[in-house]
C-alpha positions in Angstrom: 128.4 20.0 180.0 126.7 22.9 181.8 127.7 26.8 180.5 129.8 28.9 183.0 127.8 31.2 185.2 127.9 34.6 183.5 128.7 33.5 180.2 127.2 35.4 177.3 126.0 33.4 174.3 127.4 34.4 170.7 125.4 37.2 168.9 123.4 35.8 165.9 124.7 36.8 162.4 122.6 39.7 161.1 120.4 39.0 158.0 121.8 39.7 154.7 120.0 43.1 153.4 117.9 42.4 150.4 119.7 43.2 146.8 117.2 46.0 146.2 118.1 47.8 149.8 121.8 47.3 149.3 121.7 49.0 145.9 119.5 52.0 147.1 122.2 52.3 150.3 125.0 52.2 147.9 123.7 55.0 145.5 122.8 57.1 148.4 126.5 56.8 149.7 127.5 57.8 146.2 125.2 60.6 146.1 126.3 61.8 149.4 130.0 61.7 148.7 129.4 63.6 145.4 127.5 66.2 147.4 130.5 66.6 149.8 132.8 66.9 146.9 131.1 69.7 145.2 130.5 71.5 148.6 134.1 71.3 149.1 134.7 72.7 145.6 132.5 75.7 146.5 134.6 76.3 149.4 138.3 75.5 148.3 137.7 75.1 144.3 140.2 72.7 142.7 141.1 74.9 139.8 144.3 76.7 139.0 144.3 80.6 139.1 144.8 80.7 135.6 141.6 79.0 135.1 142.3 75.3 134.5 140.3 73.0 136.2 141.1 69.7 138.2 143.8 70.9 140.2 145.3 73.7 142.5 148.3 74.5 140.3 148.2 73.2 136.8 151.5 72.2 135.2 152.1 75.0 133.2 152.0 77.6 136.2 153.9 75.0 138.1 156.8 75.5 135.5 156.4 79.3 135.7 157.7 78.9 139.8 160.3 76.2 138.7 161.8 77.6 135.4 164.8 79.6 137.2 165.3 83.1 138.5 166.7 86.3 136.7 168.7 89.3 138.0 166.6 92.2 138.1 168.3 94.8 140.4 169.3 96.9 137.4 165.6 97.5 136.3 165.0 99.0 140.0 165.9 102.7 140.0 165.7 103.1 143.8 168.3 100.4 144.2 171.0 102.2 142.3 173.9 104.3 143.6 176.2 106.6 142.0 179.4 104.8 141.2 181.3 107.1 138.8 180.7 110.4 137.0 182.7 111.8 134.0 182.8 115.3 132.9 184.1 114.1 129.5 184.6 110.9 127.6 187.4 108.9 128.3 188.9 105.4 127.8 189.8 102.9 130.3 193.1 101.0 130.6 191.7 98.1 128.6 190.7 100.4 125.7 186.9 100.5 126.7 185.7 103.8 125.5 183.3 105.5 128.3 180.9 108.4 127.2 180.5 111.6 129.5 177.9 110.9 132.3 177.6 109.1 135.2 177.7 105.5 136.0 175.1 103.5 138.5 175.3 100.1 140.4 172.7 98.5 142.4 173.2 98.1 146.4 172.4 94.6 146.3 171.4 91.7 143.9 167.6 90.8 143.4 166.6 87.6 142.0 162.8 86.8 140.9 161.2 84.2 139.3 160.1 86.1 136.4 158.0 89.3 135.0 155.0 90.3 136.5 152.7 89.4 133.9 150.2 87.0 132.6 150.5 83.9 134.2 152.9 85.0 137.1 150.5 87.7 137.8 147.7 85.5 138.3 149.4 83.3 140.6 150.8 86.3 142.8 147.4 87.9 143.0 145.7 84.6 143.7 148.3 84.0 146.6 148.2 87.4 148.0 144.3 88.5 147.7 142.6 85.6 146.5 142.9 83.4 149.3 145.0 80.7 147.8 147.5 80.1 150.7 148.4 76.6 149.3 150.4 78.1 146.6 153.0 79.4 149.5 154.6 76.1 149.4 155.5 75.7 145.4 156.5 79.4 145.4 158.9 78.8 148.3 160.3 75.7 146.4 161.0 77.9 143.4 162.4 80.7 145.5 164.8 78.5 147.6 167.7 78.2 144.9 167.7 81.7 144.7 168.5 81.9 148.2 171.2 79.4 147.8 172.6 81.5 145.1 173.0 84.6 147.2 174.5 82.9 150.0 177.3 81.7 147.7 176.8 77.8 147.3 173.6 75.6 147.0 175.1 73.2 149.4 175.8 75.7 152.3 174.2 74.9 155.6 171.6 77.2 156.7 170.1 75.7 159.5 169.6 77.1 162.7 171.7 79.6 164.9 171.9 82.9 166.2 174.4 84.2 163.8 177.7 82.9 165.2 179.6 81.2 162.6 180.6 77.3 163.2 183.8 76.0 163.2 185.4 73.9 160.4 187.8 71.1 160.7 190.8 73.5 160.0 189.8 75.7 162.7 188.5 78.5 160.5 184.9 80.0 161.1 182.2 79.1 158.7 180.1 82.1 157.7 176.8 82.7 159.9 173.8 81.0 158.5 171.5 82.7 156.2 168.4 84.1 157.9 165.4 85.3 155.6 164.0 88.7 156.4 160.3 89.2 154.9 159.3 92.8 154.1 156.9 93.4 156.5 153.3 93.7 155.7 150.9 96.7 157.0 148.5 96.0 159.8 145.7 97.1 157.5 146.9 94.6 154.9 147.3 91.7 157.2 143.8 92.2 158.6 142.1 92.3 155.1 144.2 89.0 154.0 143.9 87.2 157.2 147.7 86.7 157.2 151.1 88.3 156.5 151.8 86.4 153.4 155.7 87.6 153.1 156.1 86.3 156.6 154.4 82.8 155.7 156.7 82.5 152.5 159.7 83.0 154.8 158.7 80.4 157.0 158.0 78.1 153.8 161.4 78.9 152.6 162.7 77.8 156.0 160.9 74.4 155.9 162.8 74.0 152.4 166.0 74.6 154.2 166.9 77.9 152.6 167.5 79.4 155.8 166.0 80.9 159.0 163.0 83.1 159.3 163.5 86.2 161.1 160.4 88.1 161.4 160.5 92.0 161.9 158.1 94.8 162.5 158.1 97.9 160.5 156.5 101.4 160.8 156.6 103.1 157.3 157.1 106.8 157.8 155.4 107.7 154.6 152.9 105.8 152.4 153.9 104.5 149.0 150.4 104.5 147.5 149.3 107.7 145.6 152.9 109.1 145.6 155.4 109.7 142.8 158.5 108.1 141.7 160.7 110.1 143.7 158.4 110.2 146.9 158.6 106.1 146.5 162.5 106.4 146.3 162.6 108.3 149.5 160.4 106.2 151.5 162.0 105.0 154.9 160.9 102.0 157.0 162.0 101.5 160.8 162.5 98.5 161.9 162.0 96.7 165.4 163.0 93.2 166.3 160.5 90.6 167.6 159.8 91.2 171.0 160.2 86.9 171.6 163.7 87.0 170.0 166.1 89.7 170.1 168.1 92.7 171.7 169.1 96.0 170.3 172.3 95.3 168.3 171.5 91.7 167.8 171.6 91.9 164.1 175.3 92.8 163.8 177.3 90.5 161.8 174.2 88.4 160.5 173.8 87.5 157.0 170.3 88.3 155.7 168.3 87.9 152.5 165.3 90.1 152.0 162.0 88.3 151.0 159.1 90.3 149.0 156.3 89.3 146.9 156.7 92.0 143.8 159.3 94.6 143.2 158.7 97.6 141.0 160.8 100.6 141.6 162.7 98.7 144.6 161.9 101.6 146.9 160.8 99.5 149.7 163.7 96.8 149.3 166.1 99.6 149.5 164.3 100.8 152.7 164.8 97.5 154.2 168.3 97.2 153.0 169.4 100.5 154.3 167.6 99.7 157.9 169.3 96.4 158.1 172.8 97.6 157.2 172.3 100.4 159.9 171.7 97.6 162.3 175.3 96.1 161.4 173.9 93.2 159.2 175.3 92.0 156.2 172.4 91.9 153.4 173.1 89.1 150.9 170.4 90.4 148.6 166.6 89.7 148.0 164.4 87.3 146.5 160.9 88.1 145.0 158.5 86.3 143.5 158.1 88.7 140.3 159.6 91.9 139.1 157.5 94.5 137.4 159.9 94.3 134.4 162.9 92.3 133.6 165.8 94.4 132.5 167.2 91.5 130.4 166.4 87.9 129.6 166.9 85.5 132.6 170.8 85.0 133.1 170.6 82.8 136.3 169.6 79.3 136.4 
């Protein structure tokens, strides 16, 4: 039988490599992979902010982010408003004695994952200033239940929407979905860090199903650094809606949760709260990663 014109002959099988050359090639490959691994460790070291090696977040530090949340607003002076004043001591109808003085109440609840000390402080600093952007996701996982608590129920439907309530089967309107408003970072801080970490946290919370991120811009009227407590309490923020989304007055009736990294006196959260309420929004509260001090042991789980 004659071969068809244009047919190609099968290629011969390559000769096997001698055992010595094969071993040398495998050894070179292993050395190259090890070199690449060590180079990657220099660029993005696989160690926890606490110093534990082998993973980007060790089990102990992960537990700090998933151990529940605490109510911390009572420890924030700037969040307090006068509730009552008594010239002399008195007694309530229930027989509770009230000393002379004044009573305060917080303008909104604030939930934190813990106190800004030790391990949690290391995590926050590594996340904010140490280039550990991968911590955003586990932090969001820890904070998502706190948003659900503020919304009133863990199973509330919070996706999408522009603030208009949905209709239930009985004809009543569901409350508007929750929207997450991160405290805007100053421009200098964004340039230094290369990102707006609170905005990224709000987006990560959105991916967790906690709500819809609503990014705002701000122009602080006074700088907070270098000022006393009174100056921090008087800080004001002017908010501007993102150009791509909204129009003036669009916040009216919308249910918002403020997102921030660390709360100290609560001055920034108070300024955000007042600015949002002035636009007609309903502020359900705030969630933060850490608080400078806890007023009491964690009581919300």
